[in-house]
C-alpha positions as CSV (number, residue, x, y, z in Angstrom):
1,M,102.2,117.8,85.2
2,Y,104.8,117.6,88.0
3,I,107.0,114.6,88.8
4,L,109.1,114.3,91.9
5,A,111.9,111.7,91.8
6,I,113.8,110.5,94.8
7,E,116.8,108.2,95.1
8,R,117.8,106.7,98.4
9,K,119.8,103.9,99.9
10,A,118.1,101.0,101.6
11,P,117.3,101.9,105.2
12,Q,119.0,100.4,108.2
13,Y,115.7,99.2,109.6
14,P,113.4,97.7,106.9
15,G,109.8,96.9,107.3
16,L,107.5,98.7,104.9
17,L,105.2,97.1,102.3
18,L,105.7,100.2,100.0
19,E,108.5,98.5,98.2
20,D,107.2,94.9,98.3
21,P,108.2,93.4,95.0
22,S,105.3,91.7,93.2
23,T,104.1,90.8,89.7
24,P,100.7,91.5,88.4
25,P,98.3,88.6,88.1
26,D,98.4,86.7,84.8
27,G,95.0,85.5,83.7
28,P,92.5,85.4,80.9
29,T,91.8,88.7,79.1
30,G,88.3,90.2,79.3
31,Q,87.7,89.0,82.8
32,V,88.2,90.5,86.3
33,N,91.6,89.3,87.7
34,Y,92.1,89.6,91.4
35,F,95.6,90.3,92.9
36,T,96.6,89.7,96.5
37,A,99.8,91.3,97.8
38,S,102.2,89.1,99.7
39,D,102.7,89.5,103.5
40,S,106.4,90.2,102.9
41,K,107.7,93.2,104.9
42,T,111.2,93.5,103.5
43,R,112.8,96.0,101.2
44,F,114.8,95.7,98.1
45,K,118.6,95.6,98.6
46,G,120.6,98.5,97.3
47,K,119.3,101.9,96.0
48,M,115.6,102.6,95.8
49,F,113.9,105.0,93.4
50,Y,110.5,106.7,93.9
51,A,108.6,108.7,91.2
52,I,105.5,110.5,92.4
53,M,103.5,112.4,89.8
54,L,100.8,115.0,90.0
55,D,98.6,115.3,86.8
56,S,96.0,118.0,87.3
57,C,93.7,120.0,85.0
58,E,94.0,123.8,84.8
59,D,90.7,124.3,86.6
60,I,92.1,123.0,89.9
61,H,95.8,123.5,89.3
62,E,96.5,126.0,92.1
63,L,94.6,123.9,94.7
64,S,96.0,120.5,93.6
65,F,99.6,121.9,93.4
66,A,99.3,123.3,96.9
67,V,98.2,119.9,98.2
68,F,101.1,118.3,96.3
69,K,103.6,120.7,97.9
70,E,102.1,120.2,101.4
71,L,102.4,116.5,101.0
72,F,106.2,116.7,100.6
73,S,106.7,119.6,103.0
74,N,104.9,118.3,106.0
75,Q,103.3,114.9,105.5
76,I,105.7,112.4,103.9
77,I,108.9,111.5,105.7
78,I,111.5,109.7,103.5
79,E,114.1,108.2,105.8
């Protein structure tokens, strides 16, 4: 298991739904509960923390870890 943690300040130009604060739906147990995200496109004020985890079995460890590293090396941009 690998965990990558990132701490950053709020960006100068907000506008992503990634950090949209929301609470899970509260409903009766044993039934399907539907959740609809808000249309808010603002970010939290102050510092933000991300935790991204890779949990992979040994049979595909090398392949999955290579994809995990590629994601952070070339595909994700954290402002």
